[in-house]
C-alpha positions in Angstrom: 0.0 0.3 0.0 1.3 3.4 -0.8 1.9 5.7 2.2 -0.5 8.7 2.8 -0.5 11.4 0.1 0.6 14.6 0.1 -2.5 16.6 -1.3 -2.5 18.7 1.9 0.5 20.2 1.8 -0.4 23.4 3.6 -0.9 21.1 6.9 3.0 19.0 6.6 4.7 20.9 9.2 7.3 19.5 10.8 7.3 21.9 13.5 3.8 21.8 14.4 2.2 19.5 15.4 3.9 16.3 14.0 7.0 16.9 16.3 4.7 15.7 19.2 4.4 12.0 17.7 7.4 11.6 15.7 8.5 8.2 15.9 10.5 8.0 12.8 14.3 9.3 14.0 16.1 8.6 17.1 17.4 5.2 18.8 15.0 2.8 17.9 15.1 0.3 20.9 14.5 3.1 23.4 12.0 4.8 21.3 10.2 1.4 21.2 10.9 1.1 24.9 9.7 4.4 25.6 6.3 4.0 23.2 5.2 0.8 24.2 5.6 0.8 28.0 2.2 3.3 28.0 0.4 0.8 26.1 1.3 -2.3 27.8 0.5 -0.6 31.3 -2.6 0.1 29.7 -3.0 -3.7 29.3 -2.3 -4.4 32.2 -5.0 -1.9 34.1 -7.2 -3.8 32.0 -7.2 -6.9 33.0 -6.5 -6.2 36.8 -10.2 -4.2 36.4 -11.6 -7.2 35.2 -9.9 -9.1 37.7 -11.2 -6.8 40.6 -14.5 -6.3 39.4 -15.0 -10.4 38.9 -13.9 -10.6 42.7 -16.6 -7.6 43.8 -19.0 -9.4 42.0 -18.6 -13.2 43.3 -17.8 -12.1 46.5 -20.9 -9.5 46.9 -24.0 -11.6 44.9 -22.5 -15.3 44.8 -20.9 -17.8 41.5 -24.4 -17.0 40.0 -24.1 -13.5 39.3 -20.0 -13.8 38.9 -21.3 -16.8 36.1 -23.7 -13.6 34.2 -20.9 -11.7 34.2 -18.8 -14.7 32.0 -21.3 -15.1 30.0 -21.4 -11.2 29.3 -18.1 -11.1 28.3 -18.3 -13.6 25.9 -20.5 -11.2 23.9 -18.3 -8.1 24.4 -15.1 -9.9 23.7 -16.8 -10.3 19.8 -18.2 -7.4 19.4 -14.8 -5.8 20.6 -12.9 -7.9 18.1 -13.9 -5.8 15.4 -13.4 -2.6 16.9 -10.0 -3.7 17.5 -9.7 -4.5 13.8 -11.0 -0.7 12.6 -9.2 0.9 15.4 -5.5 -1.1 13.7 -6.5 -0.1 10.6 -6.7 3.5 11.5 -3.9 3.1 13.5 -1.9 2.1 10.4 -3.3 4.6 8.2 -2.7 7.7 10.6 0.9 6.6 11.5 1.6 6.5 8.0 -0.1 10.0 7.6 1.9 11.1 10.6 5.0 9.8 8.5 4.4 11.7 5.5 3.7 14.7 7.4 0.0 15.3 6.2 -1.6 16.2 9.2 -5.1 16.5 7.1 -4.6 13.2 6.1 -4.2 11.8 9.7 -7.5 13.8 10.7 -9.4 12.3 7.9 -9.0 8.8 8.3 -9.8 9.2 12.2 -12.7 10.9 11.8 -13.8 8.3 9.6 -13.3 5.6 12.0 -14.6 7.3 14.4 -17.5 8.4 13.0 -18.1 4.6 11.9 -17.5 3.3 14.8 -19.7 5.4 16.7 -22.4 4.9 14.3 -21.8 0.8 14.4 -21.6 1.1 18.6 -25.0 2.7 18.8 -26.7 -0.2 16.4 -25.2 -2.5 17.9 -26.1 -1.3 21.3 -29.7 -1.2 20.5 -29.9 -4.7 18.8 -28.6 -6.1 21.7 -30.5 -4.3 24.1 -33.5 -5.4 22.6 -32.2 -8.9 21.8 -30.6 -10.0 24.8 -33.3 -12.6 26.2 -32.7 -14.2 22.7 -29.1 -13.8 22.9 -28.7 -15.7 26.6 -30.9 -18.5 25.3 -28.5 -18.8 21.8 -25.9 -19.3 24.2 -27.7 -21.7 26.8 -27.4 -19.6 29.8 -28.3 -21.7 32.9 -32.0 -21.0 34.2 -30.3 -19.6 37.5 -27.7 -17.2 35.5 -30.3 -15.7 33.1 -32.0 -12.8 35.3 -28.6 -11.6 36.8 -27.5 -11.7 33.4 -30.3 -10.4 31.5 -30.2 -7.6 34.0 -25.9 -6.8 33.6 -25.9 -7.2 29.8 -28.3 -4.7 29.1 -26.7 -2.2 31.0 -23.4 -3.0 29.7 -24.9 -2.5 26.1 -25.8 0.8 26.8 -21.9 1.4 27.6 -20.7 0.5 24.5 -20.6 4.0 22.4 -18.6 5.5 25.2 -16.2 2.5 25.4 -15.8 2.1 22.0 -15.1 5.8 21.0 -12.5 6.0 23.8 -10.8 2.7 21.8 -10.6 4.5 18.9 -9.7 7.6 20.2 -6.9 5.7 21.8 -6.2 3.9 18.9 -6.0 7.0 16.6 -3.1 8.6 19.0 -1.0 5.9 19.2 -0.8 5.7 15.4 -0.4 9.5 15.8 2.9 8.8 17.9 0.8 9.5 21.8 0.1 6.3 24.0 0.7 8.3 27.4 -2.5 10.0 26.6 -4.5 7.4 26.0 -3.2 5.5 29.5 -4.0 8.4 31.6 -7.6 7.7 30.6 -7.5 4.4 31.1 -6.3 4.7 34.6 -9.3 7.3 35.4 -11.6 5.2 33.7 -10.3 1.9 36.2 -10.4 3.6 39.3 -13.8 5.0 38.8 -15.4 1.5 37.7 -13.3 -0.7 40.2 -14.2 2.1 42.9 -17.7 2.6 42.1 -18.4 -1.7 41.6 -19.2 -1.9 45.1 -20.8 1.3 45.9 -23.8 0.5 43.5 -23.5 -3.5 44.3 -24.3 -3.1 47.7 -25.5 0.5 48.4 -24.1 3.0 50.5 -25.9 6.0 52.0 -28.5 7.6 49.6 -27.1 5.4 47.1 -29.2 2.2 46.6 -28.4 -1.3 46.0 -28.3 -2.2 42.3 -27.1 -6.0 42.8 -25.5 -7.3 39.3 -27.0 -3.9 37.4 -24.8 -1.9 39.5 -21.9 -3.7 38.5 -22.8 -2.9 34.4 -24.0 1.1 35.4 -20.2 1.6 37.0 -19.1 0.1 33.7 -21.0 2.3 32.1 -20.7 5.6 34.2 -16.6 5.0 34.5 -16.9 4.7 30.2 -18.9 8.0 29.6 -16.3 10.0 32.2 -13.6 8.7 30.8 -14.5 9.4 27.1 -15.8 12.9 28.1 -12.4 13.6 29.6 -10.5 12.1 26.5 -12.7 14.5 24.3 -12.1 17.6 26.6 -8.3 17.3 26.9 -8.0 16.0 23.0 -9.4 19.7 22.2 -7.9 21.3 25.6 -4.4 20.2 24.7 -5.3 21.1 21.0 -3.6 17.8 20.0 -3.0 16.8 16.3 -6.1 14.8 15.5 -8.6 17.3 16.7 -11.0 18.2 14.5 -12.8 21.7 14.2 -15.0 23.8 12.1 -15.1 21.6 8.3 -12.9 19.2 9.8 -15.7 18.1 11.5 -17.2 16.5 8.7 -15.1 13.9 8.8 -17.1 12.3 11.1 -19.3 11.3 8.0 -17.2 7.9 6.8 -15.6 9.0 3.4 -16.3 5.9 1.2 -12.5 5.5 0.5 -11.6 5.6 4.0 -14.6 3.6 5.1 -13.4 0.8 2.4 -9.8 0.9 3.8 -10.8 1.2 7.7 -13.4 -2.3 6.5 -11.3 -4.0 3.9 -8.1 -4.4 6.5 -10.0 -4.1 9.5 -12.0 -7.3 9.7 -9.1 -9.3 8.9 -7.1 -8.3 11.9 -10.8 -8.5 14.1 -10.7 -12.2 12.6 -7.7 -13.1 13.8 -9.0 -12.5 17.6 -12.0 -14.5 16.9 -9.7 -16.9 15.8 -7.4 -17.1 18.4 -10.8 -16.9 20.9 -12.8 -19.8 19.1 -9.2 -21.9 19.1 -9.5 -20.8 23.3 -12.7 -21.8 23.5 -12.1 -25.3 21.8 -9.5 -25.7 24.3 -11.5 -25.4 27.2 -14.1 -27.8 25.9 -10.8 -30.6 25.5 -9.7 -29.7 29.3 -13.4 -30.0 31.0 -12.7 -33.4 29.7 -10.7 -34.1 32.3 -12.3 -33.6 35.2 -12.7 -30.9 37.7 -9.2 -30.6 38.9 -8.0 -30.7 35.4 -10.3 -27.3 34.6 -9.0 -25.5 37.9 -5.6 -26.2 37.0 -6.4 -25.1 33.0 -8.3 -22.1 34.7 -5.5 -21.0 37.3 -3.0 -21.2 34.5 -5.0 -18.9 32.1 -4.8 -16.0 34.3 -1.1 -16.5 34.2 -1.2 -16.3 30.5 -3.2 -13.2 31.0 -0.2 -11.5 31.8 2.5 -13.4 29.6 1.1 -12.3 26.4 1.0 -8.8 27.5 4.3 -7.7 26.9 4.0 -8.8 23.3 1.0 -7.7 22.6 2.0 -4.1 23.4 5.2 -3.9 21.3 3.7 -5.2 18.6 1.1 -2.3 18.9 4.2 -0.1 19.0 6.3 -1.6 16.1 3.0 -1.2 13.8 2.6 3.1 15.1 6.5 2.8 14.6 6.5 1.2 11.4 3.2 2.9 9.6 4.9 6.2 10.4 8.1 5.2 9.1 6.2 3.7 5.8 4.6 7.2 5.7 8.0 8.8 5.5 9.8 6.6 3.2 12.4 5.3 5.5 12.4 1.9 3.9 15.7 1.0 5.3 14.5 1.4 9.1 11.9 -1.1 9.1 14.3 -3.8 9.7 16.2 -2.6 12.8 12.7 -1.5 13.9 11.5 -5.2 14.2 14.7 -6.6 15.2 14.3 -4.0 18.4 10.8 -5.7 19.0 12.0 -8.7 18.4 14.4 -8.6 21.0 12.1 -6.6 23.5 9.8 -9.2 23.7 12.5 -12.1 24.0 14.2 -10.0 27.1 10.3 -9.0 28.9 8.5 -12.1 28.0 11.7 -14.6 28.5 12.5 -13.0 31.6 8.6 -13.3 32.9 8.6 -16.7 32.1 11.8 -17.2 34.5 10.3 -15.7 37.1 7.0 -17.5 37.1 8.3 -20.9 36.5 11.1 -19.9 39.8 7.6 -18.8 41.9 5.1 -20.7 40.2 3.6 -22.6 43.4 3.2 -19.1 45.8 1.8 -17.9 41.9 -0.7 -20.4 41.6 -2.1 -20.7 45.1 -3.1 -17.2 44.8 -6.1 -18.5 42.8 -6.5 -21.9 43.9 -5.4 -21.9 47.8 -2.1 -23.2 49.3 -4.0 -27.2 49.7 -5.4 -27.5 46.4 -4.8 -30.5 44.5 -4.9 -28.6 41.4 -1.8 -26.6 42.2 1.1 -29.4 41.3 -0.7 -29.8 38.1 -1.2 -26.1 37.2 2.5 -25.9 37.7 3.2 -29.3 35.5 0.7 -27.4 33.0 2.9 -23.9 33.2 6.6 -26.4 33.1 5.5 -27.6 29.6 3.7 -24.7 27.8 4.4 -21.2 29.6 7.1 -21.0 26.8 5.2 -21.0 24.2 4.3 -17.3 24.6 8.1 -16.1 23.9 7.4 -17.5 20.4 4.1 -16.0 20.3 5.5 -12.5 21.5 8.2 -13.3 17.9 5.1 -13.8 15.8 2.8 -11.0 16.5 6.0 -8.7 16.3 6.3 -9.7 12.9 2.7 -9.5 12.4 3.0 -5.8 13.4 5.3 -5.0 10.5 3.6 -6.9 8.0 0.4 -4.9 9.4 2.4 -1.6 8.7 2.1 -1.9 5.3 -1.3 -3.2 5.2 -0.7 -7.0 5.0 -3.7 -8.3 7.0 -4.7 -12.0 4.8 -1.1 -13.5 6.1 -1.3 -13.0 9.4 -5.1 -14.8 9.6 -3.9 -17.3 7.5 -0.5 -18.1 9.5 -2.8 -17.3 12.8 -5.2 -20.1 10.9 -3.5 -22.4 10.4 -1.1 -22.8 13.6 -4.4 -22.7 15.9 -6.5 -25.5 14.3 -4.2 -28.1 11.6 -1.0 -26.9 13.7 -2.5 -27.2 17.5 -5.8 -29.1 17.6 -4.1 -31.4 15.0 -1.8 -32.2 17.8 -3.6 -33.4 19.8 -5.2 -35.6 18.3 -2.8 -37.3 17.3 -0.8 -37.7 19.8 -3.5 -37.8 23.1 -3.5 -41.7 22.2 0.2 -41.5 23.2 0.7 -38.8 25.7 -3.0 -38.5 27.3 -3.8 -34.8 28.5 0.1 -34.2 28.5 -1.3 -33.6 25.0 -3.4 -30.3 25.4 0.1 -28.5 26.7 2.0 -29.5 24.1 -0.4 -28.6 21.8 0.6 -24.8 22.9 4.2 -24.8 21.9 4.1 -27.3 18.7 1.1 -24.2 17.6 3.8 -21.5 18.5 6.6 -22.8 16.6 4.7 -23.7 13.2 2.6 -19.9 13.6 6.8 -17.9 13.9 8.4 -20.2 11.7 5.6 -19.3 8.9 5.5 -15.7 9.8 8.9 -15.8 9.8 8.9 -17.2 6.2 6.0 -14.4 5.6 7.8 -11.6 6.6 10.9 -12.7 4.4 9.5 -13.7 1.8 6.4 -12.4 1.4 5.1 -10.2 -1.0 4.0 -7.3 1.5 7.2 -5.7 1.1 6.3 -4.8 -2.7 3.8 -2.8 -1.9 6.4 0.0 -1.2 
């Protein structure tokens, strides 16, 4: 894909807004570390937010209420997978425009993405509110969970437009080289959500107890306040992507911009869906092995959530840096950016894996309890599978550079091959011989297939011919 054009030459001012988020100059490794750190912190905060809220719901309302939030989270993940894809497409195109010094083009892409995703979220929220009962029935939600899930999910749908706007604001700014501002408003949202949950669930003073709906209300209030504060900050500090005057017309999606966002965004969202579907299948395979195995695997998943965060943050940073570099036509710099991302992932994820294996018992006991029979099995799972996340990180860093050029189908195909014929095929072939260990070993096997295919696509793929 060609870099953003230069039709709006009046906005190409390297001494103006571009300097605020320039990722095309300076030491690559230190820039990558500095840029990816806020994204990593935001990812950690988001996961901690979900964990703490689950604790509030479980302790105050019981297991059925907690199960209701789990059912709702499945739905929300599917919705936000699409948003992630569209937002990542915007990050890439905004980054290319910034690299070219074309702020007008960046604002045009940003406005189209924001307007499209906001309109889409209003539609999904309205349909979700109306058809929540049918949705829960289709998911075979247990009867004792239905009432909780209905109240919770309907309120969460109300929060969706504000959440989507905040996500797009953050991803747009990251494309423009600013990862610190989205972190500040993630902190605000998390503090509000965690703080309001017990108050609105159980009531306090004149505030009545809303039960499970109170947890969803806390999320909604946090999302609205964070979105409004983010928007005000965008204009108060005159950040490069703010839209004024005639530029507000960019919120009405331009056909060419919308075509790019949808065509590139859908495959990126589909990558998340592929991973999620494979995860659901793995849970089903684990559940066949009994309650103790399920508990051990559940604790392992909690730990793995944090193991994959450095790679996700680094990959997002590599995409933004590579996009700006492509926009600036500094193609010789791409290889160095990719190598820096791979190195940073190997160090960060590798250190986390080593620390986990060194202190796995106390970590797993946090989730399972000191005397749970599942602790030793969970330690065995960690030993066999945790190191696969180092390979996973290398894969998605390579994807990050390829994605910055607009290449999105190759990563989707590679993930599909590694997850299904790779991981699940290994399980089917070796389960008769290895038993449940075939499940845990399928993770590194799938990751090895993915990193080999990704390296081949990076080295020999057609994505380089786009510029």
